[in-house]
C-alpha positions as CSV (number, residue, x, y, z in Angstrom):
1,M,194.2,157.0,16.0
2,M,192.1,156.5,12.9
3,N,192.6,159.1,10.2
4,L,189.7,160.3,8.2
5,L,190.6,158.2,5.2
6,Q,190.3,155.0,7.3
7,I,187.1,156.1,8.8
8,A,185.6,156.9,5.4
9,G,186.8,153.6,4.0
10,I,185.2,151.6,6.9
11,A,182.0,153.6,6.6
12,V,181.7,153.2,2.8
13,C,182.5,149.5,2.9
14,A,180.0,148.9,5.7
15,A,177.4,150.9,3.8
16,V,177.8,148.9,0.6
17,V,177.7,145.6,2.6
18,A,174.6,146.8,4.5
19,A,172.9,147.8,1.3
20,M,173.5,144.4,-0.3
21,L,172.3,142.6,2.9
22,R,169.3,144.8,3.3
23,R,167.5,143.1,0.3
24,Y,167.5,139.7,1.9
25,H,168.4,140.1,5.6
26,Q,167.5,143.4,7.2
27,E,168.7,142.3,10.6
28,Y,172.2,141.6,9.3
29,A,172.4,145.0,7.6
30,V,171.6,146.7,10.9
31,L,174.3,144.6,12.6
32,V,176.9,145.6,10.0
33,G,176.1,149.2,10.6
34,I,176.3,149.0,14.3
35,A,179.5,147.0,14.1
36,A,181.1,149.5,11.7
37,G,180.0,152.4,13.9
38,A,181.5,150.7,17.0
39,V,184.8,150.1,15.3
40,I,185.0,153.8,14.1
41,L,184.1,155.1,17.6
42,L,186.7,152.9,19.2
43,G,189.3,154.1,16.8
44,V,188.3,157.8,17.4
45,F,188.3,157.3,21.2
46,A,191.8,155.8,21.1
47,G,193.1,158.9,19.4
48,I,191.3,161.3,21.8
49,A,193.6,160.5,24.8
50,P,196.2,163.2,24.1
51,A,193.5,165.8,23.8
52,L,191.9,164.7,27.0
53,R,195.2,165.0,28.8
54,Q,195.6,168.5,27.3
55,I,192.2,169.5,28.6
56,E,193.1,168.2,32.0
57,A,196.3,170.2,32.0
58,F,194.4,173.3,31.1
59,L,191.8,172.8,33.9
60,S,194.6,172.2,36.5
61,A,196.6,175.2,35.3
62,S,193.5,177.4,35.6
63,G,193.0,176.5,39.2
64,L,189.5,175.1,38.6
65,S,188.3,172.0,40.5
66,S,189.0,168.7,38.8
67,E,185.2,168.0,39.3
68,Y,184.6,170.3,36.3
69,G,186.8,168.2,34.1
70,T,185.1,165.0,35.2
71,I,181.7,166.5,34.4
72,L,182.9,167.7,31.0
73,F,184.3,164.2,30.1
74,K,181.2,162.4,31.4
75,T,178.9,164.8,29.5
76,L,180.9,164.2,26.3
77,G,180.6,160.4,26.8
78,I,176.9,160.6,27.3
79,C,176.5,162.7,24.2
80,F,178.6,160.3,22.1
81,L,176.8,157.2,23.4
82,A,173.3,158.7,23.1
83,Q,174.0,159.8,19.5
84,F,175.5,156.5,18.5
85,S,172.6,154.6,20.1
86,A,169.9,156.8,18.5
87,D,171.5,156.5,15.1
88,S,171.6,152.8,15.4
89,C,167.9,152.7,16.4
90,R,167.1,154.9,13.4
91,D,169.0,152.5,11.1
92,A,166.9,149.7,12.5
93,G,163.7,151.6,11.7
94,E,163.0,152.4,15.3
95,N,162.5,156.2,15.2
96,A,160.5,156.5,18.4
97,L,163.1,154.5,20.3
98,A,165.8,156.8,18.9
99,S,164.0,159.8,20.1
100,E,163.6,158.3,23.6
101,V,167.4,157.6,23.7
102,E,168.1,161.2,22.7
103,L,165.7,162.4,25.4
104,A,167.4,160.2,28.0
105,G,170.8,161.6,27.0
106,K,169.6,165.2,27.3
107,I,168.1,164.5,30.7
108,S,171.3,162.7,31.8
109,V,173.4,165.8,30.8
110,V,171.1,168.1,32.7
111,V,171.3,165.9,35.8
112,L,175.1,165.6,35.5
113,S,175.6,169.3,35.2
114,L,173.4,170.3,38.2
115,P,176.4,170.8,40.5
116,L,177.7,173.4,37.9
117,F,174.4,175.2,38.1
118,G,174.7,175.3,41.9
119,E,178.2,176.8,41.6
120,I,177.0,179.4,39.1
121,A,174.1,180.3,41.4
122,K,176.5,180.8,44.4
123,I,178.8,183.1,42.3
124,A,175.8,185.1,41.1
125,V,174.6,185.6,44.7
126,K,178.1,186.7,45.7
127,L,178.3,189.1,42.8
128,I,174.8,190.6,43.6
129,G,175.9,191.1,47.2
130,G,173.6,188.6,48.9
């Protein structure tokens, strides 16, 4: 797993290189930012595996369905991917495209969580006595 010092070092180096490239080759500056972001995300995701196993253990110990853990992990993935994509679009000067990516991510999270809403509705009906 990457520690914060490594992440900061990669980010600062990439920002300096991108700033230098931005004067002459805007497209290369954007690519440097995207590449640095991808390297940082991959490093962070590599270190997340123990935390994910711990969350899975908590869910199984609580007796909840494994479907809830799957929904949680997919939702986190959607959020990370949408944020990274939107930030990359903003770096490229495409603000409208970034907003559309964020909207697509939000809609995907809602669609993915619909089974949870159904379960909550069933529990609410049982509690009300219906």
